[in-house]
Every structure is written in C-alpha cells, then in structure tokens.
N, C-alpha and C positions, 0 to 999 in steps of 0.2 A: 781354803774358805769350805764351809759345809754348809749345804741348805735341805732341810727338812721338810717335804711335803706330805700332807695329810689331806685327802680327798673328801673325808667325812668322818662322822662321829665313829663309826663302826670301821673304817677302813684302816688299811695298814700303813704305817708311817713309811714314806720313802727318802733314803738319804741320798743327796748327790754331793759328790766332792767336785769343786771348781778351783783348778789351780790358776795361778795368776797368769800362766803363760795362755790357758785355754781361754781367759777371759779377755786377754788382748787379741788372740785371734778373733772371737766374737765380734768385739768392737770394730776392728778393723774390716771384718766381712760386712758389718752392717753399715759402715761408713762407705764401703765401695759401693754397695746396694743403693744407697742415698745418692751418691757421685752420679752411677748410671741412671738413676730416675730422674735427677735434675737436668743430666744431657738430655736425655729423652724429650723431657718435657721442653727444652730450650730448642731442640732440632725441630720438633714439630711446630712450636711457636714462631721459629725463623722461617719455615716452610709457609705457614699461614700468612705471615707479614709480606712475604714475597709475592704471594698471591695476591693478597687483599690490599696491603698497605706496603708499596715499596720504600716509602720514605723510612718507616718503621725498621726495616730491613736494612736500609743503609746505616740507619743509627746504630742498630744491633751488630751489624757486620763490617761496617764501614766498605761495603762492595756496591757495585751498580748492578742492578738486577738487568735481566734479559727484557722486561717490560720497559724498564727505563732506556736502555740500549736503543730499543726499537723506536721508541719515542724521539730519542735524542736524532737518530738516522731520519726519521720522518723531518724534525726540525732541519737538520742540514740540507735536506732534500729540497724543502721550502726555500730555504735560504737559496741555494745553487740556482733554482729554479729563476728566482727574483734576478740573481747575478746574470744569467742567461738572458734574460729580458733586458737587462740593463745594457747587456753587451751588444744585443741586438740592435737595440734602439741607438747605443751610440755608433753601430756601424752604418745606421741609416743616416746619421746626422753628419757622420764623417762623409758619405756618399754626397750628400745634397752639399756639403761645403765643398768638395771637390768640384764638384760641378759648377758652384758659384766662383771657385777660384778658377776653373777653365773659362768661364764666361768673362770674367774679369779680364785674364790674360788675352783672350781673343778681342777683347774691347781695346786694349791699352797697349798690347805688344806689338811693335813691327813684324811683318811676315818674316823677314830675314832671321830675325831672332827666334821665331818659333821654329823656322826650318832647322836653326843650329840645335836648340833644344830637342827637336824632334830626332836628328842625327844621334846626340847624345844618348838619348833614351834608347835607341834601338842598338845600341852597343851594349847597353847594361845586360848582365847575366841575369839568367831566370833565379828568383827568389821563392823563398819559402815563408809562410807565415800563417795567420789566423789568431783568433782570442784565445788567451789561455783561461782555462777552465780547470779548476782543481777538482781531484778524484773523489766520488762520494764517499761517504763513510764507509760503505759496505766494500768500497774496492782498496781498502787499506787497513792495516792492523790498528783498531781503535785506540787500543792502550798505548800505542807508541805513537799516536799523534793528538796528545792531549789538547794541544793548543790550535787545533783545526778550527774550532769555533771562533777564538780570536782571530785567526788568520780570515776566517771568513767575514767578519765584521770589519776588519780593516781593508778588506778587498771591496766590499761594499762601498764604504765611505770613499775609497780612491775612486771608485766607477761613478759615484755621485759628484766627485769634484771635478772628474775630467768631464763629465758631461756638461757641467755647469760652465767649463772653459770652453767646450766645444761650441756651445749655443752662443757665449758672448763673442766668439770670434766669427761664427756664421753672421750675426748682427752685423758686426764691422765690416765683413765682405758684403753683405747685402746694402749696407749703407754706400760704401764704394761704389757698387755695382749699379745701384739706382742712381748715383748722383753722375755717372758717366754715360747710363743710356742715352739721355737726352741730348748730349752734347755732339756736335757734327764732326764726328772722327770717323765714319765708316764711307769708303769710298763711295762716290754716286755711281760707278758703273759695276757690275758684277765681276766680270773679268774679261779678257781680251782686248785691253785697252793701250794706248801709248799717249804721250803727251806731244802736242803738235806746237804748243807754245808755253813758256814759263812763267813764273810771277816776276814781276818788276819791269826793268827796262828792257826793250826790244824794238827792232824794225816793224813798224807798223805794216802789216800785210797788205793793205789798201794804197796807203800814200808812200810807203817806203822811205817814211821819215822817222826818226827816232821818237820813241813814245813809251808811255808807261802802260803797263798790262795789269789791272787789278784784281788777277786770279790766275787761274791755269786752265789750260784748252786740253780736253780728251779727244783724240783722235777716234771717231768710232763710225761704224756705219749707220745709215738712217734707219731708225725704226728701233735701235738698240736701247733697251730698258734703263730709264735714269731711276736711281732710288733716292730716298731721304737718308741724309747722311745721319741724321738723329730725331729723336721725339720733338715734336713741336708744333706749331700752328702757323698754318699757311697765312702769311698777310699779304702776299701779292701773287696773282695768278691771272697774266693777262699779256697783249702784245705791246711790246716795246719798239719804237723807231730804230734804235740801233741793237738793242740785245734781242729782237724778235720775240718770241714767246717765251715769257720768263715766269719763274718761280721762285718765290721767297718765302723761308720759312725763319720763324723766330723760335729760338731753342731758350733753355734755362742759362743763367749767370752772363746776359747780356750777349750771347751770341746769335748769329744769324747767319744763314746760308744761301746761297743764290745760284740758280740753274737756267742758263741762258741758250738762246738760239735753238729750242725745242722744236721738233715737228708737229708735236700734239699733247697738250696738257691734260692730265687725268685727274687733276684735284681742282678744288675752287677756294676762293679766298674765304678763310674762316674755317676751313678743315682742319681737323685734327689728324695727324699723322705720326707714324711710329717708325721708328728706326730699320731701313731696309724695305721699306714700303715703296711698291712702284708708284710715281707721282707723274712720269713724262715720258717722252720717247725722244731719242736725238734727233736733230733737223739741221737745218740750214736756213733759219729765218733771221731777218734783222740784217745787222751789218756783218756778214761773213762771206768767206771766200770758199767755203765747202763744208760738208756735214762734220759737226763736232758739238762737243758740250762744253761751255764755258762754266767754271766752277769757282764762286767766291766765298770767301768766310770773314766775317765782321765780328770785332769785340766791341762792343759799347760804342759802335759807329767807326771803329778804327779797322782798316784793312789788315789782315794777318796772312802771310803766305801760307796757302792751303797745305802744303807739303810738311809744313811744321806743325799741323794739327791732325792731319790723317793717318791712321794706324794701317798700313799697307806696304805692299813690295813697291818699291820706287818703280814706276813706268818707264817706258824707254825713254830715251834722252829725247828732248823736242827737239826738230830741227827748225831753227830760226831762218826766216828768209832775209 
C-alpha cells in the first residue's frame, strides 16, 4: 500500500509505503494502547468507588472493602455486647433462681437430708465453667468465618429462649415458695431442744393415767425464745387454765398452730406475724410439771402430728413417765 502526502500547493509530495505487516503492527499497538487506557480508567474508577461508594465497588469487583469490613466488625461487636449483656442478665436470673431453690429446700427439706446433701457436695471435685463468648471478628480470620454472623444470630435467639425458660422456672419456684412460707413447718424453737413428750397416747404426767396428748412437748429452759412456725394472724393470745399463757396462729390452707405454757407472750390477738418471728418465751404456766413448750398443729380443726409437718432434725427422743 502506498500513501502520497501533499502539505500544500507548492510543497513537495511525500510517498509512504505501508506494508500489510506494518499496518497490522500499528493496529495491534493502538489496541494495546486503548486496553491500557481502559484499564487505567477502570482502576481509577474502582478506587474512587471503594472510597465513596462501597456498594458499587462490590458490584464491580465482587469483594468486601475495608470500609465494609470495619462496618461489619462494628456490627458484630454490637451484637456481642448485646449477647454479653443477655448472658449477664441470665447469670443474675440463675443466681436468683438458685437462691429461691435454696430457700425452698430449706423450707421443705428435713435437716438429715440437708446434711447428706452437704456431705455429698463436699466430696465433689472442683469444676470449671463460665459463659460461652465467641471471639470478636478481629480475633479470627474473617474470610474463614463467613457464617459467624449467622452463628451470632442463632446464639442470641438461644439466649432469649433460655432467658424465657429461666423466668418461667423462677415464677414456678416463687409460687411454691410463697405457698409454703405461711404454712407452720418451721420448728418453734431455734436450737438446743429435745422432746419431753410425743404426740398421741401417753401416760399423763400428773395423773399417771393413760391419756391422749394433742401435740408435742419441747424441753427447754425458761425464757427460751418461741418462734412463729409460719406466716399468719394471731387469733388467741391469753391465759388458759390448762394451757397457761397460750398463743394460737391462723395460717393459710386451714392450718393453725398453738404454743402453750409460755412464760411471757410478746404478741397480741390480731397481730400479723411472719415465719421465725419471736412471739413468746418458754415457761411453766398452766397444767405443767416443768418448763417446756407445748406445740400443736391443726388442719381444718383436725389434729396433726407436728412431727409429720415440721421440717427439721428430729429432736432427742422423749422420755415418757
């Protein structure tokens, strides 16, 4: 191929011979130039997108930008903080539930069983524990833990579900505990007592004839503190010819408890008392041969053996006359 170039009317003519090979090389060079120019434009545009529009960068290159990674880490930290808060709340609820459980066990479990459980606990080996807290995103390889976000969501859902179950269980324990608190199951003497007379048939200590004893007698020194066996209302607090200074307390579910032969009464009729409250002192008033506390329990007017109701270590065996 020959090209003639004339620059003006009086200029010389210039001839250029272009071979097919030269033309091909020129076209290839021009193509490479355009490719390099396009790549430069794309690269610059991609960098601008990363800086100002991460979403476009993701669409262009199919990658997660550092800005997005930082955002995801912040999101994960926020979720983990929430998870840690939920776990702390769960720990508090578990502690509260454990206390209720201990109170319930103390209320309803005889001391011999408590002592056995305590011995068993003392034999247990030391353990290890604590809440499970996943590593933060910057503590693991992000690209190797693509499911971390899903795992966190599932963990949060599990935590919420467990919290709900704990709350439900707590309500059940509280309901049971509140039901037992008013019942006369607490021993009326704090400690250091023994039985001087059992419930039921016995030899009367004064007439020496067979008789029925409507309660149990605790052998104790004069002035020993007498405690309310459960929450209730004092329906009698006065002197009786046979029972001496006597207190009677009305509890829930038809229960009443009676405390007789007291030296001193510390509550009056109509008073509201709580479980374990000091209500009187042991004495030797009424039909009595010596200082002691007579204790009776009724259910809807029917006598019950207090030994079947009270939750305590069995006192020393009574010595009948």
